[in-house]
Every structure is written in C-alpha cells, then in structure tokens.
N, C-alpha and C positions, 0 to 999 in steps of 0.2 A: 236643709232648707231649700225650697225650690227657687230656681232662677225665673225671671220674668218669661224667658222663652219656654221653659218647661211648663209654667202655668198656663201659658196661651195654648200650647200644644194640648194639654189636658182639656181645656175649655173647648178647643176645636173638636176633640173626640167626643166629649159629652153632648155638644150640640148636634153632632152627627148621629149619635145614639138616639137622641130624642126624635130626630127626623125619621130615622128607620123605624121607630115604634109606631109612626103613622103611616109612612110610605115605605114599604119594603117589598121590592119585586124585581124581576130580571131587568125590567126597563130601568129602574133605579141603579142597578149594578152597572149598567152600560152607560147611561146617559147623564146622571146627576153628579155634579161637582160641588165645591164649596168655596164661596167668596169670603175674604176677610176684609173687613171694613174698619179703618182706624181713624178715630176722631181724636184730634189733639187741640187742647186749649193753649191759644198763643199767649196767654197771660201767665199761667202757672206751669204750663208744660204737661199737664196730666193727660195721659192717653186712655181712651175707651175703646176697646176692640170687641166687635161682634162678628159672628159667623153665620152665614146664611147660605142654604142650598140653592143651586141653579140648574135648570135643565138646558138652557142655552144662554149665550152670551150676546146681547144686542149692542153692537158696536157703532158709535157714531163715525161719520165719514168727515174728515177734516177739510176737504175740498169740494166745491160745488161742481167743478169740471176737470177734465184732464185725467191725470192718473196719479195715484197714490199707493204706497205699499200698505199691505195689511198691518204690518207692525205699527205704522202711523196711526191706525184706528185703534189698536190696542194702547198706544201711548196716550191717546186722547181719553180712552175709556178709564185708565188707571191714573190719569193725571191728578195731581193734588189740587182740590178746589178749596177756596176760601168761603166760609160760611159767616157772613156779617149782616148787619142790618136786621131786617125782619127774619132772616134765616138763622140768626144766632141761636145755638142750642144752649142748654143749661149745662154748665160744667158741674159734674158730680163732687169735685173737690172744692171749687170756689163756692158752690151752691148759689150761682146766679148765672145769668145769660152772659156768655162771653163770646168774643170772636175766636173761631175755631177753623181748623183745616180738616179735610176729610179726604182719604185716599183709599183706593181699592187694590187688592192683590188676590191672587188665586192660591187658596190654601190646599185644596184637593182637586186634581185634574181627573176628569171622567175618562173612561176608555173610548167612548165616542164623544167628541166635541162638536157642538152645533153652534155655528157662528151665524148670527142674523146681521146683515148689513142695513143700517137704518137709512133706506133710500127715500122713504116717504116722510114728508113734513107738511104741515098746514101752512107753514111760513114760506114755503118755496113757491115759485112761480111754475106755470106750465104743468098744472096737475099735481104739484107738490112731489116731484120725483127728481132725485139726483142720479144722473147717468154717468157719474164718475167711474172710471175702470179702476178697480181695486186689484193690485198685483198681489196674488197670493202664491205661496210656495206649493208645489205639487208634492214634494218630498222633503222631509227634514225641517218642518216648521218648528223653530226653537222658541218656546214661550218661557224659558228660564228667566228673562228679565222681569217677568210679571209674576213670578212665583213668590209665595211667602214662605216656602220651605224648601227641602231638597228632593221632593218627589219627582219622578220621571215626567218630563213635559215636552217630548218631541213628538210631532204628529205627521201623518201622511194623509194627503187629501184623497177621498174616494168617491165623492159625490157633490154635485152642485145643482141647486134649484135655481132656475133663471125666470126673470119676469120682463116681459116686454110690454110696453104700452104706458099708460098714466095711472094716476091715482084712482080714476073713475072706471077705467076699463083696461083690459090687457090679457095676455096669454102666458102660461107657464109651460116651460119645457124643463128637462133634467138631462144632466150628464152624469154618467156613472162609470166607475173603472171596474172592469171584469176582475173578480177575486183571484183568478188563476192565470189568465193570459196578460193582465195588466192593460189590455186594450181599452180604449174609451168608447162609449156608445152615447148617442143622442137619443133621447126618448121624446117624441112629439105627438102626443095623442096616441093613435094606434101604430105609428110609425116608428121603427127602431133601425138605426144604421150605425156602422162604425164611423168614427170621426177622428180627425187629427187632434192629437194632444195639445198642439200649439193654440187650437181654437177654444180651449176649456176656459181660459181667463178672458173675460169680456165685461163690458160695461152693464150686461144684463144680470150678472151674478147677484143673487139675493140671499140665498142661505147656503152655506158651506158645511160639509160634513167631513171631519177629520177622524182618523183612527190613531189611538196611541201606539207609538212605535214599540216593539217588543211585547205587545199584548199577547197573552197565552191564547186568546180566542182569535182564530183566524177570521179573515174578512168575510169568508163564506158563511161563517156561523153567526157573526155579530150583526151583520147588516139587516135591518127590518124595515 
C-alpha cells in the first residue's frame, strides 16, 4: 500500500509528464521547475496538493527600503497564507466552503533558476518601484528550506538584469559572469567592460539568473 509521500511523488511525476506532452524542448530542460501547492482545511485537516510548472519565480520584497536578504523574499513567497471570507475554497472532504491555509514549496528545481524580484506595484509611490537592495548569494545559494523533496537545490549566480528608473521609464543593463575566467562584466547598450564583483549586488537588480550546482552542463553551454 502506498504511503501519502509516495502517492504525492507519483502525482508530481504524472503532472510533469502531462506538461512535457505539451511543452518539451531544450528550454524546458533548462528553465522549467515545478511548484507544489498545499491547501489544508482548518476544520477537518484534509489536504489537497497540486503541482504546477514554472519558468521563473516572482518573489515579493518584504521591505520598501533599506536592505533584505534574498532568503527573506523566498520566506514571504512560501509563507502559509490563510484563505477566509470571500477567499474560502471548497473542501473536497467537507463538501462545503471552509477556512483553509495555502502554502508553496518547490518540488522540482530547474537547472537554470530565474528569479524575478517584484519591484513594481501600482500601490507604491514614486512610479510604483521598490528600490530595496536584495542581498543575494553569489555562490552556494541553498534553497533546501523551500524544497518539497530531496532534490539538489544549491545554486550559483551567473547573471543579473538591472533596471534603473521608474514604472513609466527607465534603462536596462546586465551583469554576467564569464563561464571560464569567472570575471564579471557589465553590459550597457554597446558598451562592455570588466566590473568589480562587489558591485553586482545593488538596488537595481531586477531579474537574477542562477545555475544549479553540479549540473552536467557547463555554464558555457547552458547560458542562452
């Protein structure tokens, strides 16, 4: 007889197979992971689990200014939320709308993890942008606290897309790590130059690109 863990693992694999029947390419091999969403009824304790693919993770920033760690963004993204009032879902066991909790974890980690920092909001002042500096690890980003299983989940940073300006106008630049020399370069329109690694982390960072540690595909062959 299957354990609940084995059943969920099977459901995860079946959901992944269904996705691959519709979307199967080199890009999927590199960039797509799988999220696990757990809905728990606070009345009867019944849990409903769903698995969904993701191309990137859009993380909220928990502070409007100053500096926060990237892990704090992951904490907020995976934090258990209470669904009550108009948000109450229907419990499949109670057969009625009940107060529930919902939480997220990562079931399958992609080889290339793309993290989008949610800096823009219509509720914010001054063009709706948060200029908070998000402190991210250059090497050894450990995402095991957010893992639903035992899959490898340590990453190294290799690229950053930056945005300067406001919601209405701005300019994009990029920082990239050379796959062989490990030097960092700044790309600003047609200008390219070597930069100090200490300047990679800034309040302009908008999209982060991480590579799974121990990946069989070297940086030079996986970056697109």
